[in-house]
Each structure stands twice: as C-alpha cells, then as structure tokens.
ChimeraX commands (.cxc) that place a marker at each C-alpha (Angstrom):
marker #1 position 18.72,-3.42,19.56 radius 0.5
marker #1 position 18.94,0.36,19.96 radius 0.5
marker #1 position 15.31,1.01,20.89 radius 0.5
marker #1 position 15.93,4.73,21.44 radius 0.5
marker #1 position 17.21,5.14,17.87 radius 0.5
marker #1 position 14.22,3.29,16.40 radius 0.5
marker #1 position 11.83,5.42,18.47 radius 0.5
marker #1 position 13.58,8.63,17.42 radius 0.5
marker #1 position 13.28,7.80,13.70 radius 0.5
marker #1 position 9.72,6.57,14.15 radius 0.5
marker #1 position 8.58,9.64,16.08 radius 0.5
marker #1 position 10.25,12.01,13.61 radius 0.5
marker #1 position 8.48,10.38,10.67 radius 0.5
marker #1 position 5.14,10.29,12.47 radius 0.5
marker #1 position 5.50,13.98,13.40 radius 0.5
marker #1 position 5.91,14.78,9.69 radius 0.5
marker #1 position 2.44,13.31,9.12 radius 0.5
marker #1 position 0.81,15.85,11.41 radius 0.5
marker #1 position 2.79,18.68,9.80 radius 0.5
marker #1 position 1.46,17.63,6.39 radius 0.5
marker #1 position -1.96,16.47,7.54 radius 0.5
marker #1 position -3.85,17.59,4.43 radius 0.5
marker #1 position -1.47,15.83,2.05 radius 0.5
marker #1 position -1.03,12.71,4.19 radius 0.5
marker #1 position -4.58,12.06,5.38 radius 0.5
marker #1 position -7.20,14.50,4.10 radius 0.5
marker #1 position -6.28,14.38,0.40 radius 0.5
marker #1 position -6.38,10.54,0.06 radius 0.5
marker #1 position -9.70,10.40,1.92 radius 0.5
marker #1 position -11.22,13.04,-0.37 radius 0.5
marker #1 position -9.92,11.22,-3.45 radius 0.5
marker #1 position -11.40,7.93,-2.25 radius 0.5
marker #1 position -14.74,9.62,-1.52 radius 0.5
marker #1 position -14.80,10.96,-5.07 radius 0.5
marker #1 position -14.27,7.43,-6.37 radius 0.5
marker #1 position -17.32,6.30,-4.42 radius 0.5
marker #1 position -19.41,9.16,-5.74 radius 0.5
marker #1 position -18.30,8.94,-9.38 radius 0.5
marker #1 position -18.08,5.17,-9.78 radius 0.5
marker #1 position -21.11,4.54,-7.59 radius 0.5
marker #1 position -23.26,6.94,-9.63 radius 0.5
marker #1 position -21.89,6.25,-13.11 radius 0.5
marker #1 position -21.30,2.49,-12.97 radius 0.5
marker #1 position -23.40,1.52,-9.98 radius 0.5
marker #1 position -26.55,2.48,-11.90 radius 0.5
marker #1 position -25.61,-0.07,-14.59 radius 0.5
marker #1 position -24.07,-2.79,-12.39 radius 0.5
marker #1 position -26.26,-3.18,-9.33 radius 0.5
marker #1 position -24.61,-6.30,-7.86 radius 0.5
marker #1 position -21.54,-8.50,-8.30 radius 0.5
marker #1 position -21.88,-12.01,-6.85 radius 0.5
marker #1 position -24.65,-10.86,-4.54 radius 0.5
marker #1 position -22.79,-7.80,-3.24 radius 0.5
marker #1 position -23.90,-4.27,-4.15 radius 0.5
marker #1 position -21.47,-2.59,-6.52 radius 0.5
marker #1 position -20.74,0.24,-4.07 radius 0.5
marker #1 position -19.80,-2.24,-1.35 radius 0.5
marker #1 position -17.78,-4.30,-3.86 radius 0.5
marker #1 position -15.63,-1.22,-4.54 radius 0.5
marker #1 position -14.52,-0.77,-0.92 radius 0.5
marker #1 position -11.68,-3.35,-0.73 radius 0.5
marker #1 position -10.27,-2.26,-4.09 radius 0.5
marker #1 position -10.28,1.42,-3.16 radius 0.5
marker #1 position -8.69,0.72,0.21 radius 0.5
marker #1 position -5.97,-1.34,-1.50 radius 0.5
marker #1 position -5.39,1.44,-4.03 radius 0.5
marker #1 position -4.79,3.94,-1.22 radius 0.5
marker #1 position -2.75,1.45,0.83 radius 0.5
marker #1 position -0.31,0.68,-1.94 radius 0.5
marker #1 position 0.17,4.21,-3.25 radius 0.5
marker #1 position 0.41,5.84,0.18 radius 0.5
marker #1 position 2.74,3.17,1.60 radius 0.5
marker #1 position 5.13,3.74,-1.27 radius 0.5
marker #1 position 4.85,7.53,-1.05 radius 0.5
marker #1 position 5.39,7.67,2.73 radius 0.5
marker #1 position 8.37,5.33,2.81 radius 0.5
marker #1 position 10.09,6.57,-0.36 radius 0.5
marker #1 position 9.95,10.23,0.61 radius 0.5
marker #1 position 10.90,9.41,4.20 radius 0.5
marker #1 position 14.26,7.89,3.20 radius 0.5
marker #1 position 14.87,10.02,0.09 radius 0.5
marker #1 position 14.70,13.36,1.90 radius 0.5
marker #1 position 17.66,12.55,4.22 radius 0.5
marker #1 position 19.59,11.52,1.09 radius 0.5
marker #1 position 18.65,14.79,-0.60 radius 0.5
marker #1 position 19.72,16.94,2.35 radius 0.5
marker #1 position 22.77,14.82,3.20 radius 0.5
marker #1 position 21.63,14.05,6.74 radius 0.5
marker #1 position 21.59,10.33,5.95 radius 0.5
marker #1 position 25.38,10.26,6.44 radius 0.5
marker #1 position 24.93,11.41,10.04 radius 0.5
marker #1 position 22.48,8.56,10.51 radius 0.5
marker #1 position 24.82,6.02,8.93 radius 0.5
marker #1 position 27.71,7.16,11.12 radius 0.5
marker #1 position 25.63,6.92,14.30 radius 0.5
marker #1 position 25.57,3.73,16.42 radius 0.5
marker #1 position 22.43,2.55,14.63 radius 0.5
marker #1 position 22.23,-0.71,12.70 radius 0.5
marker #1 position 20.72,-0.99,9.24 radius 0.5
marker #1 position 17.90,-3.10,10.66 radius 0.5
marker #1 position 17.02,-0.35,13.13 radius 0.5
marker #1 position 17.02,2.28,10.36 radius 0.5
marker #1 position 14.67,0.19,8.23 radius 0.5
marker #1 position 12.48,-0.63,11.24 radius 0.5
marker #1 position 12.08,3.05,12.11 radius 0.5
marker #1 position 11.29,4.31,8.60 radius 0.5
marker #1 position 9.21,1.38,7.40 radius 0.5
marker #1 position 7.41,1.06,10.73 radius 0.5
marker #1 position 6.34,4.72,10.60 radius 0.5
marker #1 position 5.26,4.47,6.94 radius 0.5
marker #1 position 3.24,1.30,7.62 radius 0.5
marker #1 position 1.62,2.85,10.71 radius 0.5
marker #1 position 0.53,5.92,8.73 radius 0.5
marker #1 position -0.86,3.72,5.97 radius 0.5
marker #1 position -2.83,1.47,8.33 radius 0.5
marker #1 position -4.25,4.58,10.01 radius 0.5
marker #1 position -5.25,5.92,6.60 radius 0.5
marker #1 position -6.83,2.59,5.66 radius 0.5
marker #1 position -8.91,2.63,8.86 radius 0.5
marker #1 position -10.08,6.18,8.11 radius 0.5
marker #1 position -11.04,5.22,4.56 radius 0.5
marker #1 position -12.99,2.21,5.82 radius 0.5
marker #1 position -14.83,4.46,8.27 radius 0.5
marker #1 position -15.51,6.93,5.45 radius 0.5
marker #1 position -16.83,4.12,3.23 radius 0.5
marker #1 position -19.44,3.37,5.88 radius 0.5
marker #1 position -21.11,6.69,5.05 radius 0.5
marker #1 position -21.58,5.66,1.40 radius 0.5
marker #1 position -22.34,1.93,1.50 radius 0.5
marker #1 position -23.44,-0.69,4.05 radius 0.5
marker #1 position -20.07,-2.08,5.10 radius 0.5
marker #1 position -19.69,-5.71,6.14 radius 0.5
marker #1 position -16.47,-7.42,7.25 radius 0.5
marker #1 position -17.05,-11.15,7.61 radius 0.5
marker #1 position -13.48,-12.01,8.63 radius 0.5
marker #1 position -11.98,-9.03,10.51 radius 0.5
marker #1 position -8.84,-10.94,11.55 radius 0.5
marker #1 position -8.01,-11.80,7.94 radius 0.5
marker #1 position -8.83,-8.24,6.93 radius 0.5
marker #1 position -6.38,-6.84,9.48 radius 0.5
marker #1 position -3.76,-9.39,8.42 radius 0.5
marker #1 position -3.97,-8.38,4.75 radius 0.5
marker #1 position -4.11,-4.71,5.74 radius 0.5
marker #1 position -0.95,-5.00,7.84 radius 0.5
marker #1 position 0.98,-7.21,5.41 radius 0.5
marker #1 position 0.18,-4.93,2.48 radius 0.5
marker #1 position 1.20,-1.80,4.42 radius 0.5
marker #1 position 4.51,-3.36,5.53 radius 0.5
marker #1 position 5.31,-4.88,2.13 radius 0.5
marker #1 position 4.67,-1.75,0.09 radius 0.5
marker #1 position 6.38,0.42,2.69 radius 0.5
marker #1 position 9.47,-1.75,2.17 radius 0.5
marker #1 position 8.97,-1.40,-1.58 radius 0.5
marker #1 position 8.72,2.38,-1.18 radius 0.5
marker #1 position 11.88,2.37,0.95 radius 0.5
marker #1 position 13.68,0.61,-1.92 radius 0.5
marker #1 position 12.38,3.20,-4.39 radius 0.5
marker #1 position 13.55,6.02,-2.11 radius 0.5
marker #1 position 17.05,4.51,-1.99 radius 0.5
marker #1 position 17.10,3.98,-5.77 radius 0.5
marker #1 position 15.79,7.43,-6.72 radius 0.5
marker #1 position 18.27,10.23,-7.27 radius 0.5
marker #1 position 15.66,12.94,-7.91 radius 0.5
marker #1 position 12.06,13.68,-6.93 radius 0.5
marker #1 position 10.71,12.65,-10.34 radius 0.5
marker #1 position 11.97,9.08,-9.95 radius 0.5
marker #1 position 10.03,8.74,-6.70 radius 0.5
marker #1 position 6.82,9.19,-8.70 radius 0.5
marker #1 position 7.66,7.06,-11.75 radius 0.5
marker #1 position 6.95,3.58,-10.38 radius 0.5
marker #1 position 3.81,4.47,-8.36 radius 0.5
marker #1 position 2.29,6.39,-11.29 radius 0.5
marker #1 position 3.37,4.25,-14.24 radius 0.5
marker #1 position 3.46,0.78,-12.68 radius 0.5
marker #1 position 1.58,0.39,-9.38 radius 0.5
marker #1 position -1.53,2.50,-10.09 radius 0.5
marker #1 position -2.23,0.88,-13.51 radius 0.5
marker #1 position -1.74,-2.59,-12.00 radius 0.5
marker #1 position -4.25,-1.74,-9.27 radius 0.5
marker #1 position -6.83,-0.46,-11.77 radius 0.5
marker #1 position -6.35,-3.57,-13.95 radius 0.5
marker #1 position -6.22,-5.95,-10.98 radius 0.5
marker #1 position -9.92,-6.26,-10.23 radius 0.5
marker #1 position -10.32,-3.19,-8.04 radius 0.5
marker #1 position -13.54,-2.13,-9.73 radius 0.5
marker #1 position -14.74,-5.40,-11.24 radius 0.5
marker #1 position -14.53,-9.17,-10.96 radius 0.5
marker #1 position -12.30,-10.82,-13.53 radius 0.5
marker #1 position -15.18,-13.25,-14.21 radius 0.5
marker #1 position -16.75,-10.34,-16.11 radius 0.5
marker #1 position -13.84,-10.34,-18.59 radius 0.5
marker #1 position -13.48,-12.48,-21.72 radius 0.5
marker #1 position -11.60,-15.76,-21.18 radius 0.5
marker #1 position -8.39,-14.45,-22.79 radius 0.5
marker #1 position -8.22,-11.35,-20.58 radius 0.5
marker #1 position -8.99,-13.41,-17.50 radius 0.5
marker #1 position -5.82,-15.39,-18.16 radius 0.5
marker #1 position -3.82,-12.22,-18.81 radius 0.5
marker #1 position -5.06,-10.67,-15.55 radius 0.5
marker #1 position -3.73,-13.67,-13.61 radius 0.5
marker #1 position -0.22,-12.38,-14.36 radius 0.5
marker #1 position -1.03,-9.16,-12.46 radius 0.5
marker #1 position 0.36,-9.63,-8.91 radius 0.5
marker #1 position -1.94,-6.96,-7.50 radius 0.5
marker #1 position -4.97,-9.10,-8.37 radius 0.5
marker #1 position -4.01,-11.58,-5.66 radius 0.5
marker #1 position -3.75,-8.91,-2.97 radius 0.5
marker #1 position -7.09,-7.34,-3.82 radius 0.5
marker #1 position -8.77,-10.74,-4.12 radius 0.5
marker #1 position -7.63,-11.89,-0.67 radius 0.5
marker #1 position -8.57,-8.58,0.91 radius 0.5
marker #1 position -12.03,-8.67,-0.69 radius 0.5
marker #1 position -12.54,-12.24,0.52 radius 0.5
marker #1 position -12.13,-11.05,4.11 radius 0.5
marker #1 position -15.10,-8.74,3.56 radius 0.5
marker #1 position -17.60,-10.81,1.55 radius 0.5
marker #1 position -16.10,-14.30,1.06 radius 0.5
marker #1 position -15.89,-13.70,-2.68 radius 0.5
marker #1 position -12.56,-13.89,-4.49 radius 0.5
marker #1 position -11.07,-14.27,-7.95 radius 0.5
marker #1 position -8.33,-16.60,-6.67 radius 0.5
marker #1 position -7.94,-18.78,-3.59 radius 0.5
marker #1 position -7.12,-17.27,-0.20 radius 0.5
marker #1 position -3.96,-19.42,0.09 radius 0.5
marker #1 position -2.69,-18.13,-3.25 radius 0.5
marker #1 position -3.34,-14.52,-2.22 radius 0.5
marker #1 position -1.52,-14.98,1.07 radius 0.5
marker #1 position 1.37,-16.76,-0.63 radius 0.5
marker #1 position 1.78,-13.95,-3.18 radius 0.5
marker #1 position 1.99,-11.17,-0.60 radius 0.5
marker #1 position 4.38,-13.18,1.60 radius 0.5
marker #1 position 6.52,-13.87,-1.45 radius 0.5
marker #1 position 6.65,-10.18,-2.40 radius 0.5
marker #1 position 7.43,-9.29,1.21 radius 0.5
marker #1 position 10.36,-11.75,1.18 radius 0.5
marker #1 position 11.68,-10.27,-2.08 radius 0.5
marker #1 position 11.53,-6.75,-0.65 radius 0.5
marker #1 position 13.32,-7.82,2.55 radius 0.5
marker #1 position 16.09,-9.52,0.57 radius 0.5
marker #1 position 16.45,-6.45,-1.65 radius 0.5
marker #1 position 16.81,-4.14,1.36 radius 0.5
marker #1 position 19.39,-6.52,2.85 radius 0.5
marker #1 position 21.35,-6.43,-0.43 radius 0.5
marker #1 position 21.18,-2.61,-0.58 radius 0.5
marker #1 position 22.80,-2.19,2.82 radius 0.5
marker #1 position 25.24,-5.06,2.28 radius 0.5
marker #1 position 26.56,-3.49,-0.92 radius 0.5
marker #1 position 25.99,0.17,0.02 radius 0.5
marker #1 position 24.02,0.73,-3.20 radius 0.5
marker #1 position 23.03,4.42,-3.45 radius 0.5
marker #1 position 23.69,4.80,0.27 radius 0.5
marker #1 position 27.44,4.90,0.93 radius 0.5
marker #1 position 28.42,6.78,-2.20 radius 0.5
marker link #1:1,2 radius 0.2
marker link #1:2,3 radius 0.2
marker link #1:3,4 radius 0.2
marker link #1:4,5 radius 0.2
marker link #1:5,6 radius 0.2
marker link #1:6,7 radius 0.2
marker link #1:7,8 radius 0.2
marker link #1:8,9 radius 0.2
marker link #1:9,10 radius 0.2
marker link #1:10,11 radius 0.2
marker link #1:11,12 radius 0.2
marker link #1:12,13 radius 0.2
marker link #1:13,14 radius 0.2
marker link #1:14,15 radius 0.2
marker link #1:15,16 radius 0.2
marker link #1:16,17 radius 0.2
marker link #1:17,18 radius 0.2
marker link #1:18,19 radius 0.2
marker link #1:19,20 radius 0.2
marker link #1:20,21 radius 0.2
marker link #1:21,22 radius 0.2
marker link #1:22,23 radius 0.2
marker link #1:23,24 radius 0.2
marker link #1:24,25 radius 0.2
marker link #1:25,26 radius 0.2
marker link #1:26,27 radius 0.2
marker link #1:27,28 radius 0.2
marker link #1:28,29 radius 0.2
marker link #1:29,30 radius 0.2
marker link #1:30,31 radius 0.2
marker link #1:31,32 radius 0.2
marker link #1:32,33 radius 0.2
marker link #1:33,34 radius 0.2
marker link #1:34,35 radius 0.2
marker link #1:35,36 radius 0.2
marker link #1:36,37 radius 0.2
marker link #1:37,38 radius 0.2
marker link #1:38,39 radius 0.2
marker link #1:39,40 radius 0.2
marker link #1:40,41 radius 0.2
marker link #1:41,42 radius 0.2
marker link #1:42,43 radius 0.2
marker link #1:43,44 radius 0.2
marker link #1:44,45 radius 0.2
marker link #1:45,46 radius 0.2
marker link #1:46,47 radius 0.2
marker link #1:47,48 radius 0.2
marker link #1:48,49 radius 0.2
marker link #1:49,50 radius 0.2
marker link #1:50,51 radius 0.2
marker link #1:51,52 radius 0.2
marker link #1:52,53 radius 0.2
marker link #1:53,54 radius 0.2
marker link #1:54,55 radius 0.2
marker link #1:55,56 radius 0.2
marker link #1:56,57 radius 0.2
marker link #1:57,58 radius 0.2
marker link #1:58,59 radius 0.2
marker link #1:59,60 radius 0.2
marker link #1:60,61 radius 0.2
marker link #1:61,62 radius 0.2
marker link #1:62,63 radius 0.2
marker link #1:63,64 radius 0.2
marker link #1:64,65 radius 0.2
marker link #1:65,66 radius 0.2
marker link #1:66,67 radius 0.2
marker link #1:67,68 radius 0.2
marker link #1:68,69 radius 0.2
marker link #1:69,70 radius 0.2
marker link #1:70,71 radius 0.2
marker link #1:71,72 radius 0.2
marker link #1:72,73 radius 0.2
marker link #1:73,74 radius 0.2
marker link #1:74,75 radius 0.2
marker link #1:75,76 radius 0.2
marker link #1:76,77 radius 0.2
marker link #1:77,78 radius 0.2
marker link #1:78,79 radius 0.2
marker link #1:79,80 radius 0.2
marker link #1:80,81 radius 0.2
marker link #1:81,82 radius 0.2
marker link #1:82,83 radius 0.2
marker link #1:83,84 radius 0.2
marker link #1:84,85 radius 0.2
marker link #1:85,86 radius 0.2
marker link #1:86,87 radius 0.2
marker link #1:87,88 radius 0.2
marker link #1:88,89 radius 0.2
marker link #1:89,90 radius 0.2
marker link #1:90,91 radius 0.2
marker link #1:91,92 radius 0.2
marker link #1:92,93 radius 0.2
marker link #1:93,94 radius 0.2
marker link #1:94,95 radius 0.2
marker link #1:95,96 radius 0.2
marker link #1:96,97 radius 0.2
marker link #1:97,98 radius 0.2
marker link #1:98,99 radius 0.2
marker link #1:99,100 radius 0.2
marker link #1:100,101 radius 0.2
marker link #1:101,102 radius 0.2
marker link #1:102,103 radius 0.2
marker link #1:103,104 radius 0.2
marker link #1:104,105 radius 0.2
marker link #1:105,106 radius 0.2
marker link #1:106,107 radius 0.2
marker link #1:107,108 radius 0.2
marker link #1:108,109 radius 0.2
marker link #1:109,110 radius 0.2
marker link #1:110,111 radius 0.2
marker link #1:111,112 radius 0.2
marker link #1:112,113 radius 0.2
marker link #1:113,114 radius 0.2
marker link #1:114,115 radius 0.2
marker link #1:115,116 radius 0.2
marker link #1:116,117 radius 0.2
marker link #1:117,118 radius 0.2
marker link #1:118,119 radius 0.2
marker link #1:119,120 radius 0.2
marker link #1:120,121 radius 0.2
marker link #1:121,122 radius 0.2
marker link #1:122,123 radius 0.2
marker link #1:123,124 radius 0.2
marker link #1:124,125 radius 0.2
marker link #1:125,126 radius 0.2
marker link #1:126,127 radius 0.2
marker link #1:127,128 radius 0.2
marker link #1:128,129 radius 0.2
marker link #1:129,130 radius 0.2
marker link #1:130,131 radius 0.2
marker link #1:131,132 radius 0.2
marker link #1:132,133 radius 0.2
marker link #1:133,134 radius 0.2
marker link #1:134,135 radius 0.2
marker link #1:135,136 radius 0.2
marker link #1:136,137 radius 0.2
marker link #1:137,138 radius 0.2
marker link #1:138,139 radius 0.2
marker link #1:139,140 radius 0.2
marker link #1:140,141 radius 0.2
marker link #1:141,142 radius 0.2
marker link #1:142,143 radius 0.2
marker link #1:143,144 radius 0.2
marker link #1:144,145 radius 0.2
marker link #1:145,146 radius 0.2
marker link #1:146,147 radius 0.2
marker link #1:147,148 radius 0.2
marker link #1:148,149 radius 0.2
marker link #1:149,150 radius 0.2
marker link #1:150,151 radius 0.2
marker link #1:151,152 radius 0.2
marker link #1:152,153 radius 0.2
marker link #1:153,154 radius 0.2
marker link #1:154,155 radius 0.2
marker link #1:155,156 radius 0.2
marker link #1:156,157 radius 0.2
marker link #1:157,158 radius 0.2
marker link #1:158,159 radius 0.2
marker link #1:159,160 radius 0.2
marker link #1:160,161 radius 0.2
marker link #1:161,162 radius 0.2
marker link #1:162,163 radius 0.2
marker link #1:163,164 radius 0.2
marker link #1:164,165 radius 0.2
marker link #1:165,166 radius 0.2
marker link #1:166,167 radius 0.2
marker link #1:167,168 radius 0.2
marker link #1:168,169 radius 0.2
marker link #1:169,170 radius 0.2
marker link #1:170,171 radius 0.2
marker link #1:171,172 radius 0.2
marker link #1:172,173 radius 0.2
marker link #1:173,174 radius 0.2
marker link #1:174,175 radius 0.2
marker link #1:175,176 radius 0.2
marker link #1:176,177 radius 0.2
marker link #1:177,178 radius 0.2
marker link #1:178,179 radius 0.2
marker link #1:179,180 radius 0.2
marker link #1:180,181 radius 0.2
marker link #1:181,182 radius 0.2
marker link #1:182,183 radius 0.2
marker link #1:183,184 radius 0.2
marker link #1:184,185 radius 0.2
marker link #1:185,186 radius 0.2
marker link #1:186,187 radius 0.2
marker link #1:187,188 radius 0.2
marker link #1:188,189 radius 0.2
marker link #1:189,190 radius 0.2
marker link #1:190,191 radius 0.2
marker link #1:191,192 radius 0.2
marker link #1:192,193 radius 0.2
marker link #1:193,194 radius 0.2
marker link #1:194,195 radius 0.2
marker link #1:195,196 radius 0.2
marker link #1:196,197 radius 0.2
marker link #1:197,198 radius 0.2
marker link #1:198,199 radius 0.2
marker link #1:199,200 radius 0.2
marker link #1:200,201 radius 0.2
marker link #1:201,202 radius 0.2
marker link #1:202,203 radius 0.2
marker link #1:203,204 radius 0.2
marker link #1:204,205 radius 0.2
marker link #1:205,206 radius 0.2
marker link #1:206,207 radius 0.2
marker link #1:207,208 radius 0.2
marker link #1:208,209 radius 0.2
marker link #1:209,210 radius 0.2
marker link #1:210,211 radius 0.2
marker link #1:211,212 radius 0.2
marker link #1:212,213 radius 0.2
marker link #1:213,214 radius 0.2
marker link #1:214,215 radius 0.2
marker link #1:215,216 radius 0.2
marker link #1:216,217 radius 0.2
marker link #1:217,218 radius 0.2
marker link #1:218,219 radius 0.2
marker link #1:219,220 radius 0.2
marker link #1:220,221 radius 0.2
marker link #1:221,222 radius 0.2
marker link #1:222,223 radius 0.2
marker link #1:223,224 radius 0.2
marker link #1:224,225 radius 0.2
marker link #1:225,226 radius 0.2
marker link #1:226,227 radius 0.2
marker link #1:227,228 radius 0.2
marker link #1:228,229 radius 0.2
marker link #1:229,230 radius 0.2
marker link #1:230,231 radius 0.2
marker link #1:231,232 radius 0.2
marker link #1:232,233 radius 0.2
marker link #1:233,234 radius 0.2
marker link #1:234,235 radius 0.2
marker link #1:235,236 radius 0.2
marker link #1:236,237 radius 0.2
marker link #1:237,238 radius 0.2
marker link #1:238,239 radius 0.2
marker link #1:239,240 radius 0.2
marker link #1:240,241 radius 0.2
marker link #1:241,242 radius 0.2
marker link #1:242,243 radius 0.2
marker link #1:243,244 radius 0.2
marker link #1:244,245 radius 0.2
marker link #1:245,246 radius 0.2
marker link #1:246,247 radius 0.2
marker link #1:247,248 radius 0.2
marker link #1:248,249 radius 0.2
marker link #1:249,250 radius 0.2
marker link #1:250,251 radius 0.2
marker link #1:251,252 radius 0.2
marker link #1:252,253 radius 0.2
view
C-alpha cells in the first residue's frame, strides 16, 4: 500500500476542514443547538418523558445521527466531486495510486471529520440536557460505522453527480426526510399500529434505534437487527464503489 499517497489525500481533505471551519463545524453545531432549544421548548413542555428518559435527552441520539449522516455525505461527496469538476482527478488516476488508496484517503478524511463533529455535538448537548451513555463502546461502534458507511455513500454520490445540484438532491430529498421519519424525535410506539409497520421499512430507523440503545438501553428494534442493517448497508456501499472503479463509471470518461 502507498501510505504516502493515502496520507497526502487525507491531509489535504482535513486541511480543507480548517479552511472552511464555520461551514464544516460551527454551522452544524449551531443548527443542532437550535433543535434542542426549539424542540425542547415547544415539544418538551408537552412530552416530559419517553420510556423514563426526559424528552431533551431522548433527542440527543437522533440529532447526532441527523448530523452524522448529512455531514458524512456532504464531506465525502464534495471531496471527490471537486477534483472531477476541476479535472485534477485525472492526475490522481494516472498517479501510482490504487483505487483502494484513493477511497481510503477520501472516505477516511470524511469519516474523521464526521466523528469529530459528532463528538462536538455530544459535548454541546451536555450543556442542554443531562447526558448519559450507558454503553460507550457500542456508542463509539455505531458512531464509527455510521460515519464510514455514509461517507462511502457520499463518495458514491460525488462520483455519480455531474453538477453541484445533484450533490444536494439525495441528502435533501431522501436522507433528511428518512431521518426525521425514522424515530429521531419520537418513539415509534407513539404511532398508530399501521404507521409503526410502515416505519419499519425506513432503514434509518434501525441506525437511530441502535445508537439510542447505547445511551439509554431503549430501542424500537433489537440491537442485533440495528447492527445487521448498518453492516449490510456498509457492504452494499463497498460493493458499489468496487463496481464504479471496475467499470470506470463517471471516472474514466
């Protein structure tokens, strides 16, 4: 493996974070804080507890997941799309760097930025609600797997997109609605029986449920199912990236 190439890509992408600090870190933290203030004041006054957990604390895993998914996609998709847009990707493809090393550099940097953001949001949440993490190892596992999986997903979107608008389509029209409807702000037990069954078809539900279990040992689905869903999505993303480079889709021409 060409470690120097991976480090060069990784460092370049990480340096871009500090050049766009407000957009990469400050803006998501402010947005998450507003969610705490608005939802905590407007809904928290009506719903005091969910399964023995205060509503403000119940929000934390869902809000962290919302930021993790959207920021992972944004970081990875823009990271690979910009070289395509400027044409510098052809210099990278002609260099003695394997496809695996390219993916490792870009996705590794995107996942690192997202995990850092998730840690900052968790620290910020501690100022609003009493934060409790009953299973920190499981929490870190879900945090890392989600960051890596959705960074890979964002990498795929960046390869697929041929303009800046397409980079935003899937996060805005698909991922964000799925997160809002996936139990981020409520337990699906609060829904009518029909909508509970419909929500089970939302893949994001399983990620949020497993992540929330690591905090409070409450979940809408089993931990094994949550873990299996994210590992399955990770496998699909890895196979898709392999197919992209094998066929040269949107990369070689």
